[in-house]
C-alpha positions in Angstrom: 14.2 1.9 -87.0 13.3 1.7 -83.3 11.8 -1.7 -84.1 15.0 -2.9 -86.0 17.3 -1.7 -83.2 14.6 -3.6 -80.4 15.0 -6.7 -82.7 18.7 -6.7 -83.0 18.8 -6.0 -79.0 16.6 -9.0 -78.5 18.5 -11.2 -80.4 21.9 -10.4 -78.9 20.1 -10.8 -75.5 19.1 -14.0 -76.8 22.5 -15.1 -78.3 24.1 -13.9 -75.0 21.7 -16.3 -72.8 22.4 -19.2 -75.3 26.0 -18.7 -75.0 25.9 -18.2 -71.3 24.2 -21.6 -70.9 26.2 -23.5 -73.0 29.3 -22.0 -71.0 27.4 -23.3 -67.8 27.1 -26.7 -69.6 30.5 -27.2 -70.7 31.6 -26.5 -67.5 29.5 -29.0 -66.0 30.5 -31.4 -68.3 34.0 -30.6 -67.4 33.5 -30.9 -63.6 31.7 -34.5 -64.4 34.7 -35.6 -66.5 37.3 -34.6 -64.0 35.4 -36.5 -61.3 35.1 -39.7 -63.6 39.1 -39.5 -64.2 39.8 -39.1 -60.3 37.4 -41.9 -59.9 39.2 -44.2 -62.6 42.4 -42.9 -60.9 41.4 -44.4 -57.4 39.7 -47.4 -58.7 42.1 -48.7 -61.6 45.4 -46.9 -61.8 46.3 -46.3 -58.2 46.1 -50.1 -57.4 47.7 -51.2 -60.6 50.8 -48.7 -60.1 50.7 -50.3 -56.5 50.6 -53.6 -57.5 53.5 -53.0 -60.2 55.4 -51.4 -57.6 55.1 -54.7 -55.6 56.0 -56.9 -58.1 59.4 -54.6 -59.0 60.4 -54.8 -55.2 60.1 -58.6 -55.1 61.9 -58.7 -58.3 64.7 -56.6 -56.7 64.9 -58.8 -53.6 65.0 -61.8 -55.6 67.8 -60.4 -57.7 69.7 -59.1 -54.9 69.3 -62.6 -52.9 70.6 -64.1 -56.1 73.5 -62.1 -56.4 74.6 -62.3 -52.7 74.2 -66.0 -53.1 76.6 -66.2 -56.2 79.2 -63.7 -54.7 79.1 -66.2 -51.3 79.7 -69.1 -53.8 82.7 -67.7 -55.7 84.1 -66.3 -52.2 84.1 -69.8 -51.1 85.4 -71.5 -54.3 88.2 -68.6 -54.1 89.0 -69.8 -50.6 89.1 -73.3 -51.5 91.4 -72.8 -54.4 93.2 -69.6 -53.9 95.9 -70.6 -56.7 93.3 -71.2 -59.2 91.6 -68.2 -58.6 94.9 -66.0 -59.1 95.6 -67.8 -62.2 91.9 -67.1 -63.5 92.1 -63.7 -62.4 95.6 -63.2 -64.2 94.5 -64.7 -67.4 91.4 -62.4 -67.7 93.6 -59.5 -67.1 95.8 -60.7 -69.7 92.8 -60.8 -72.2 91.6 -57.5 -71.4 95.3 -56.3 -71.8 95.2 -57.5 -75.2 92.0 -56.5 -76.1 92.6 -52.9 -75.1 95.6 -52.5 -77.7 
């Protein structure tokens, strides 16, 4: 009986050692994967996001300039022909009023 108990105890110890070794290996793999992900973020993702943000900012400036230029053009046209501008505004107001009924 003592021999069986010793064998079970030995097998239990071996299983515990293997489980501990597997856990250590898994933790090492997780640490390596974490380092790889951080490296990829620094090398690829961050520059890509920065570049996209730069392009978006440039597009916003371009759109803003276009809107500003168009607003200045409309303002100039209204100053040149105020009566026409009033008639156009009245016509748009009339059409919107009819459409809302």
